N, C-alpha and C positions, 0 to 999 in steps of 0.2 A: 504492500499499499504507499502511496507518495507520502513523504514528509513536507510538511509546509514549516517555514521557520519565519522568525521575527527578531531582529538583533535590536536592542536601544541602548544607546549611550546619553547618560545623563549627567551634565557637569553641575555639580554643586558642592559648597564651603559645606552642605551638611551631608553628601554623599554617604560618610561612614555611619550617622545617627540613622539615615534613613534604611543603609542596609541591616543594620540592626534590628529595625522595628519590622523588615518583611521576615527576617530568619523564622521566625512562629510559623506562619503561613508556610515557608518553602518545607520547613520539616514536616509539617500536618498534612501536606500536600498527597493525595491517592487518588489522582485524577487518571484513568487509564488511557486518556484519548487525547491529555497532552502532558507537554514537561516542561517545568520553567526550572531555569539557571539564572543564580545570580552571584554576581563579585564584584569585588572593588579593582579598579586600574588607579593605582596610586591613593591617594588622599581624598581626591576630588571628582572622579571619575566612579558613577554606578554601570555596570554592564548588565542589561535583563535580557534574557534569551529565552525565548518561547518558540518550542517547537509542538507540531500537532499532527495527529492523522488526515485531519480534513479543515477545512477554512472555516465552517462552524464552531467548532472546538479551539481554534487558533484564535477568530475572534471572540468567544467567549473569555478564554484567558487572557487576552490581551485587554480588554475591557476592566476587568478584575483588576489585576496586576497595576496597569498604569495607573487606574484611580487610587488603588493603596499606593503608590510613588508619590502623587499629587498630595494627597491628603499628609501623609507623613513630612514632606517638604513643606506645605505650607504649617503644620503643626510645629515643626522645629524652628522654622524662622520665627514663628510668633513667640515660641519658648526663649528662644534667643535674644529676643531684642530687649535693650536695656528699657527701663520702666522710665514712661515719660512723666 
């Protein structure tokens, strides 16, 4: 069966925090139709790789993980802002 793959590289000063926030989701993932890997390149680049058996599975996994990355980045940014 053909494999579909999408690779995203996010550059952020919060890359390590985002990576740590995704780890619990990655460890509990048990979907047989898609696989997700996440790694750091240096201290500022997060690499998210999603592979799936079909485009529907790829889209579903991408929707979930891109949303998680976005939320983690927003929350980390808010948490690290100095008090105004």
